[in-house]
C-alpha positions in Angstrom: -37.8 1.9 22.0 -37.2 0.2 25.4 -37.5 -3.2 23.7 -35.0 -2.4 21.2 -32.5 -1.1 23.7 -33.0 -4.2 25.7 -32.4 -6.3 22.6 -29.1 -4.5 21.8 -27.9 -5.0 25.5 -28.9 -8.7 25.7 -27.3 -9.8 22.4 -23.9 -10.2 24.1 -20.4 -10.0 22.6 -20.4 -13.3 20.8 -23.7 -12.6 19.0 -22.6 -9.1 18.2 -19.4 -10.5 16.8 -21.2 -13.0 14.7 -23.4 -10.1 13.4 -20.6 -7.6 12.6 -18.1 -10.2 11.2 -20.9 -11.7 9.2 -21.8 -8.6 7.6 -18.3 -7.4 6.9 -17.3 -10.8 5.4 -20.5 -10.8 3.2 -19.4 -7.4 1.9 -15.8 -8.6 1.2 -17.0 -11.7 -0.6 -19.7 -9.8 -2.5 -17.0 -7.2 -3.7 -14.8 -10.2 -4.7 -17.6 -11.7 -6.9 -18.4 -8.3 -8.3 -14.8 -7.4 -9.3 -13.5 -10.9 -10.1 -10.4 -10.9 -12.4 -10.9 -12.0 -16.0 -7.4 -11.4 -17.2 -3.8 -11.6 -16.0 -3.5 -7.8 -16.0 -6.7 -7.6 -13.7 -5.3 -10.4 -11.5 -1.8 -8.9 -11.1 -2.4 -5.0 -11.2 -6.3 -4.6 -11.2 -6.2 -3.7 -14.9 -4.0 -0.7 -14.0 -7.1 1.6 -13.8 -7.6 2.2 -10.0 -8.4 5.8 -9.0 -5.8 7.5 -6.6 -8.4 7.7 -3.8 -9.4 4.0 -4.1 -5.8 3.0 -4.3 -4.8 5.3 -1.3 -7.5 3.5 0.8 -6.5 0.1 -0.4 -2.7 0.9 0.3 -3.5 2.1 3.6 -5.4 -1.2 4.4 -2.7 -3.3 2.9 -0.1 -1.4 4.9 -2.0 -1.5 8.2 -1.8 -5.1 9.0 -2.6 -7.1 12.1 0.8 -5.9 13.3 -0.5 -2.2 13.2 -4.0 -2.9 14.5 -3.4 -5.5 17.1 0.2 -5.7 18.0 1.8 -2.2 17.7 -0.2 -0.6 20.5 0.3 -3.9 22.4 4.1 -3.6 22.2 4.0 0.1 23.2 1.8 -0.9 26.2 4.5 -3.0 27.6 7.7 -1.5 26.2 6.5 2.1 26.8 8.9 4.5 25.2 11.0 1.8 23.7 7.9 0.7 21.6 8.1 3.9 19.8 10.6 2.5 17.4 7.8 0.6 15.7 5.8 3.8 15.4 8.7 5.8 14.0 10.0 3.1 11.7 6.8 2.2 10.0 5.6 5.8 9.6 8.9 7.1 8.4 9.2 4.1 6.0 6.0 4.9 4.3 7.3 8.5 3.6 10.5 7.0 2.2 8.5 4.7 -0.1 6.2 7.5 -1.3 9.1 9.9 -2.2 11.9 7.7 -3.3 10.3 4.6 -5.0 6.5 4.6 -5.8 6.7 7.1 -8.8 9.7 5.6 -10.4 8.6 2.0 -10.1 5.3 3.0 -11.6 7.0 4.6 -14.5 9.0 1.4 -15.0 5.6 -0.2 -15.5 6.2 -3.9 -14.3 3.7 -6.2 -12.6 5.9 -7.3 -9.6 9.1 -6.4 -7.8 10.9 -9.5 -9.1 9.8 -8.4 -12.5 11.5 -5.0 -12.0 14.6 -6.7 -10.6 14.8 -9.2 -13.4 14.4 -6.5 -16.2 16.4 -3.8 -14.6 19.3 -6.2 -14.0 18.8 -8.0 -17.4 19.2 -11.4 -15.8 17.1 -14.6 -15.2 19.4 -15.1 -12.1 18.5 -11.7 -10.7 14.7 -12.5 -11.3 15.1 -15.8 -9.6 17.0 -14.2 -6.5 14.1 -11.6 -6.5 11.4 -14.4 -6.5 13.2 -16.2 -3.6 13.5 -13.0 -1.5 9.8 -12.1 -2.4 8.6 -15.5 -1.1 10.8 -15.4 2.1 9.6 -11.8 3.0 6.0 -12.5 2.2 5.7 -15.9 4.0 7.3 -14.3 7.2 5.0 -11.4 7.0 1.8 -13.5 6.3 2.6 -15.7 9.3 2.0 -12.7 11.6 -1.3 -12.0 9.7 -2.7 -15.4 10.1 -1.8 -15.6 13.8 -3.7 -12.3 14.1 -6.8 -13.9 12.5 -6.5 -16.9 14.8 -6.3 -14.7 17.9 -9.5 -12.8 17.0 -11.5 -15.9 16.3 -10.2 -17.8 19.2 -11.5 -15.2 21.7 -14.6 -13.7 20.0 -16.1 -16.8 18.3 -14.8 -19.0 21.1 -12.9 -21.5 18.9 -9.3 -22.5 19.3 -6.6 -20.5 17.6 -5.9 -23.2 15.0 -9.5 -23.4 13.9 -9.6 -19.6 13.7 -6.5 -19.6 11.4 -8.3 -22.2 9.1 -11.5 -20.1 8.9 -9.3 -17.0 7.9 -7.6 -19.2 5.3 -10.9 -20.2 3.6 -12.1 -16.4 3.5 -8.8 -15.0 2.2 -8.5 -17.9 -0.4 -12.0 -17.2 -1.8 -11.6 -13.5 -2.5 -7.9 -13.5 -3.3 -8.0 -16.5 -5.7 -11.2 -15.2 -7.4 -10.7 -11.5 -7.5 -6.9 -11.3 -7.8 -5.6 -7.7 -7.3 -8.9 -6.2 -8.8 -11.0 -8.0 -6.1 -8.4 -7.4 -3.4 -8.2 -3.6 -4.1 -11.9 -2.9 -3.8 -12.1 -5.3 -0.8 -9.4 -3.4 0.9 -11.2 -0.1 0.4 -14.0 -1.6 2.5 -11.6 -3.1 5.0 -9.8 0.3 5.5 -13.3 1.9 6.4 -14.0 -1.0 8.8 -10.6 -1.2 10.5 -10.3 2.6 11.1 -13.8 2.9 12.5 -13.2 0.0 14.7 -9.9 1.3 16.0 -11.1 4.9 16.6 -14.6 4.3 18.2 -13.2 2.5 21.4 -10.2 4.9 21.7 -12.6 7.9 21.6 -14.9 6.1 24.2 -12.0 5.4 26.5 -10.4 8.9 26.2 -13.7 10.5 27.2 -14.0 8.0 30.0 -10.5 8.6 31.4 -9.7 12.3 30.6 -12.9 13.8 29.3 -11.2 14.6 26.0 -12.9 13.1 23.0 -9.7 13.3 20.9 -7.4 10.3 21.9 -4.3 12.0 20.6 -4.8 14.8 23.1 -6.6 12.6 25.8 -3.4 10.6 26.7 -1.5 13.8 27.4 -4.3 15.3 29.5 -5.2 15.3 33.1 -7.5 12.5 34.5 -11.3 13.4 34.7 -11.4 12.3 38.4 -10.7 15.9 39.5 -7.2 14.9 40.9 -5.5 17.1 38.5 -3.0 14.2 37.9 -1.8 13.7 34.3 -2.6 10.3 32.8 1.0 9.7 31.8 2.2 10.6 35.4 -0.3 8.2 36.8 0.9 5.3 34.5 4.5 6.1 35.4 3.6 5.8 39.2 1.7 2.7 38.6 4.6 1.1 36.6 7.3 2.0 39.1 5.2 0.8 42.0 5.2 -2.7 40.4 8.9 -2.5 39.8 8.7 -1.8 36.1 10.7 1.1 34.5 8.9 4.4 34.1 6.6 4.0 31.1 7.9 7.3 29.5 11.6 6.2 30.0 13.4 4.0 27.5 15.8 1.1 28.3 16.9 0.1 24.7 20.5 1.1 23.7 20.7 4.0 21.3 22.2 1.8 18.6 19.4 -0.7 18.7 16.7 1.9 18.6 18.5 3.4 15.5 18.9 0.0 13.9 15.4 -1.2 14.5 13.8 2.2 13.3 16.0 2.2 10.2 15.4 -1.6 9.5 11.6 -0.9 9.6 11.9 2.3 7.4 13.9 0.8 4.7 12.1 -2.5 5.0 8.8 -0.7 4.3 10.3 0.7 1.2 11.3 -2.8 0.0 8.0 -4.6 0.8 6.7 -6.2 -2.4 3.0 -6.2 -1.4 3.0 -2.5 -0.8 5.1 -1.6 -3.8 2.8 -3.6 -6.2 -0.1 -1.3 -5.1 1.6 1.6 -7.2 1.4 -0.5 -10.4 -2.5 -0.5 -10.2 -3.1 3.2 -11.1 -3.2 4.8 -14.6 -0.5 7.3 -14.5 2.8 8.1 -12.6 1.3 11.3 -11.0 -1.6 9.0 -9.7 1.0 6.9 -7.9 2.2 10.1 -6.2 -1.3 11.1 -5.4 -2.3 7.7 -3.9 0.9 7.6 -1.9 0.1 10.9 -0.3 -3.5 10.0 0.4 -2.5 6.6 1.9 -0.1 8.4 4.2 -2.8 10.7 5.5 -5.1 7.7 6.1 -2.4 5.8 7.8 -1.6 8.6 10.1 -5.1 8.5 11.7 -4.4 5.2 13.2 -0.6 5.7 13.9 -1.2 8.8 16.0 -4.0 7.1 17.9 -2.0 3.9 18.8 0.2 5.5 21.5 -3.0 6.8 23.3 -4.6 3.3 23.0 -1.4 1.8 24.6 -1.5 4.2 27.6 -5.3 3.6 28.0 -4.9 -0.2 27.9 -1.9 -0.4 30.2 -3.4 1.9 32.8 -6.8 0.0 32.8 -5.0 -3.5 32.9 -3.0 -2.5 36.0 -5.9 -0.9 37.8 -8.2 -3.8 37.0 -6.0 -6.9 37.9 -2.9 -5.9 39.9 -3.1 -7.1 43.5 -6.7 -8.1 43.1 -8.3 -11.3 44.3 -8.3 -13.9 41.4 -11.8 -15.1 42.6 -13.2 -11.8 41.7 -11.7 -11.2 38.3 -14.0 -9.9 35.5 -15.5 -12.1 32.9 -13.1 -10.9 30.1 -10.2 -12.2 32.2 -11.7 -15.8 32.3 -12.5 -15.7 28.6 -8.9 -14.6 27.6 -7.6 -17.3 29.9 -9.2 -20.0 27.8 -7.1 -18.8 24.8 -3.9 -19.2 26.7 -2.9 -15.6 25.9 -3.3 -14.5 29.6 -2.3 -16.8 32.5 -2.2 -16.6 36.2 0.0 -18.8 38.4 -0.6 -18.3 42.1 2.9 -18.8 43.3 2.4 -17.9 46.9 -1.2 -19.3 47.2 -2.7 -16.1 48.7 -5.4 -15.8 46.0 -4.1 -12.3 44.9 -2.8 -11.5 41.5 0.8 -10.4 41.9 1.6 -8.5 38.7 5.1 -7.3 39.2 8.5 -6.8 37.3 10.4 -9.5 39.3 10.0 -12.7 37.3 10.4 -14.9 40.3 7.4 -13.2 42.0 5.3 -12.2 39.0 2.1 -14.4 38.7 0.6 -12.8 35.7 1.7 -13.3 32.1 -0.2 -11.2 29.4 0.5 -11.7 25.6 1.1 -8.3 23.9 -1.3 -9.1 21.2 -4.5 -9.1 23.5 -4.2 -5.5 24.6 -6.0 -3.8 21.8 -8.6 -6.6 21.6 -9.2 -6.8 25.2 -9.0 -3.0 25.9 -12.8 -2.3 25.3 -13.7 -5.2 27.6 -11.3 -4.0 30.4 -12.9 -0.5 30.0 -16.4 -2.0 30.3 -17.5 -0.6 26.9 -20.7 -1.7 25.2 -20.8 -5.2 23.7 -21.2 -3.9 20.1 -17.9 -1.8 20.5 -16.0 -5.0 21.6 -17.4 -6.9 18.7 -16.5 -4.0 16.3 -12.8 -4.2 17.3 -12.9 -7.9 16.5 -14.3 -7.1 13.0 -11.6 -4.4 12.6 -8.8 -6.6 13.6 -10.0 -9.2 11.0 -10.2 -6.6 8.4 -6.6 -5.4 9.1 -5.1 -9.0 9.1 -7.0 -10.3 6.0 -6.4 -7.2 3.9 -2.7 -7.5 4.3 -2.8 -11.3 4.0 -4.6 -11.1 0.7 -2.1 -8.6 -0.6 0.8 -10.8 0.4 -0.8 -14.0 -1.1 -1.1 -12.2 -4.4 2.7 -11.3 -4.3 3.4 -15.0 -3.6 1.1 -16.2 -6.4 2.3 -13.6 -9.0 5.9 -14.3 -8.1 5.4 -18.0 -8.9 3.1 -17.7 -11.9 4.4 -14.6 -13.6 8.1 -14.4 -12.6 9.0 -18.0 -12.3 6.5 -19.9 -14.7 5.9 -17.3 -17.5 9.3 -15.5 -17.5 11.6 -18.4 -16.8 10.1 -21.9 -17.2 7.4 -21.6 -19.9 7.4 -18.3 -21.8 4.9 -19.6 -24.2 2.1 -20.2 -21.6 -1.2 -18.8 -22.5 -2.9 -16.0 -20.5 -5.5 -18.5 -19.5 -2.8 -21.0 -18.3 -1.0 -18.2 -16.5 -4.2 -17.3 -14.7 -4.8 -20.8 -13.6 -1.2 -21.1 -12.4 -1.5 -17.8 -10.4 -4.7 -19.2 -8.8 -3.1 -22.6 -7.9 -0.2 -20.8 -6.5 -2.4 -18.8 -4.3 -4.1 -21.9 -3.0 -0.7 -23.4 -2.1 0.4 -20.1 -0.6 -2.7 -20.0 1.6 -1.9 -23.5 2.9 1.6 -22.6 3.8 0.5 -19.3 5.3 -2.0 -21.3 7.5 0.8 -23.5 8.7 2.9 -20.5 9.8 -0.2 -19.1 11.4 -0.7 -22.1 13.5 3.0 -22.4 14.3 4.2 -18.7 14.4 7.8 -17.8 15.3 6.6 -15.0 17.8 3.9 -12.5 18.5 2.5 -10.6 15.5 4.6 -7.5 15.5 7.8 -9.3 16.2 7.1 -11.8 13.4 6.4 -8.8 11.0 9.3 -6.9 12.1 11.5 -9.8 10.9 9.8 -9.6 7.5 10.8 -5.9 7.3 14.4 -6.8 8.2 14.5 -9.4 5.4 13.0 -6.8 3.0 15.5 -4.2 4.0 18.4 -6.7 3.6 17.3 -7.9 0.2 15.1 -5.6 -1.9 15.8 -2.0 -0.7 19.5 -1.7 -2.0 18.7 -3.4 -5.3 15.7 -1.1 -5.9 17.4 2.1 -4.9 20.4 1.4 -6.9 18.4 0.2 -9.8 16.6 3.5 -10.0 19.3 6.0 -9.1 22.5 4.5 -10.2 22.6 3.5 -13.9 26.1 1.9 -13.6 24.8 -0.7 -11.2 25.0 -4.1 -12.9 23.5 -7.5 -12.5 26.6 -9.0 -10.9 26.7 -6.4 -8.1 22.9 -6.5 -7.4 22.7 -10.4 -7.4 25.7 -10.7 -5.0 24.4 -7.9 -2.7 20.9 -9.5 -2.5 22.3 -12.9 -1.8 24.7 -11.7 0.9 22.1 -9.5 2.5 19.3 -12.0 2.7 21.5 -14.8 3.8 23.1 -12.6 6.5 19.7 -11.7 7.8 18.4 -15.2 7.8 21.3 -16.5 9.6 21.1 -13.9 12.4 17.3 -14.4 12.6 17.6 -18.2 12.9 20.4 -18.0 15.5 19.0 -15.4 17.8 15.4 -15.9 17.2 15.1 -19.5 16.9 18.2 -20.9 18.6 19.9 -22.5 15.5 23.6 -22.5 14.8 24.3 -22.9 18.6 21.6 -20.6 19.8 22.6 -17.2 21.1 21.5 -15.0 24.2 20.8 -11.2 24.1 24.2 -10.6 25.6 25.7 -12.2 22.3 23.9 -9.9 19.9 26.4 -8.5 17.4 27.0 -4.8 18.0 24.2 -5.0 20.7 21.5 -5.0 17.8 18.4 -7.1 18.2 17.1 -9.5 15.4 14.3 -7.0 14.7 17.0 -4.4 14.0 19.6 -6.4 12.2 18.2 -5.8 8.8 20.0 -2.4 9.0 23.4 -4.2 9.2 22.5 -6.7 6.5 21.2 -3.8 4.2 24.5 -1.9 4.6 26.5 -5.1 3.9 24.2 -5.5 0.7 25.1 -2.0 -0.5 28.8 -2.5 0.1 28.9 -5.9 -1.6 26.9 -4.5 -4.5 29.2 -1.6 -5.2 32.4 -3.5 -4.8 31.4 -6.3 -7.1 30.0 -3.7 -9.6 33.6 -2.1 -9.7 35.2 -5.3 -10.9 32.6 -6.5 -13.5 31.2 -5.2 -16.7 28.9 -2.1 -17.0 25.2 -2.8 -17.8 24.2 -2.6 -21.4 23.6 0.8 -23.0 19.9 0.3 -23.3 19.5 -0.6 -19.7 21.3 2.5 -18.7 18.9 4.6 -21.0 15.9 3.0 -19.4 17.3 4.0 -15.9 17.8 7.6 -17.2 14.3 7.7 -18.6 12.6 6.5 -15.2 14.0 9.6 -13.5 13.0 12.2 -16.2 10.1 14.4 -14.9 9.0 15.6 -18.3 6.1 13.6 -19.6 6.0 11.7 -16.2 2.2 12.3 -16.3 1.9 9.3 -18.5 2.7 5.8 -17.9 5.2 3.9 -20.0 3.7 1.8 -22.7 5.3 -1.6 -21.3 
């Protein structure tokens, strides 16, 4: 017994990481081989026979990306109250998706979102615009996932970030290309189990350690276990203000920006093609409703825990490094320094780490994305827990990356090649085209992972803005307004996506004459501008529709039929 305990303690973080990541990756690849796709229907929508529970778990894993697992709690750690916009937007968006879109899209019965756009708006041009928007949204989103993979590998396998991204590319390529949606679905069920366990275990450990309460959601609102009677949030407020930061529980964002970001994330969620396609994989419309409800329950577990993790991580970081001698920093600090994601510059040469709000005096720079990953190390949890978090982060990033790559490959092979370029292509030829498209998509995604436009959640938030600006109005109007025609939808999508791209490139990347925060239109950040672009999309769509011909009668009848509850238990034949 003593020998086995000694072995567990002596393995070290890196060996534990090799073991846990190796086991989980073997499971993922094994599932991909077992459930490999043999037809285009299996490749695109897993044959349409996935159970509501399996689809709910797969949807939750697909939805909870590296942004949810790694970056959301990291943002809240540093932004405090302001970071709650991500929590509200992403959770509220899923409710919107489950209630307004999932059942109706399933009843329409198409393989992809561009497929819905093309058929609902009876136009190849509409389909082409849909493909373009799906590719833009998916590539922006997948860049964040690949950066997340690189982050984990760079720290825990002690390779550089670029090598980490390449390793992740190879793994995703294997099971996404081989298994298609069928392989991805059952892989994501396993990945959900891994990621939720990996997120909750350290949160429970640290909650007990800091407050004595084993439930993190209650722990971060409890008093400290040191007998002082001080509430944890009060302590963090005090630590923050002592360093010149704003109180953790106070917000600094303008009301309009908070509203815009929250709404952009909500409606962006409801327009994300890789999440929507999950509801095409179940047998019946009522199964789409069930799986949406189950997914929401499964997502809530992580989303209600993230604010607690943020508070634990921020408190531990300040207490561990602030005003401490650099020569005596813990081992985790040195290891994260090698990744370049935490840096110390001794400006006054006193050997102490000055971590303060004043940029001229501050000597410590911490990347948002390391907070969840470093949290167990800062709290001095066992090595196996630290390694478990690495395995969970990889599960979160890879599950979403695989779903996005499938959207990209199906948009190219099904919507572009089969529906537009070569309608006579054989099923075997289409399957080959889908797999080749996935290979190209992985390579492009890897490039964006190596050269990301920002930290994980910021990159992903831009994808939500793009989805809000392009797909959401076209899908909502397509379902609930039978008079909406192709001219209005096409014009709206083009104006929406172009407006969002312009604003994003100007204020995020410095194109078109750059642009400072003070120059933001209406005081709205790039992450929230999807709301304005979406409103513009709606306005343009309706105005153009008023001056152009109505949709054909058969299209209007299809729209009426989508919303009829009677007989909705059965999927449509097409």
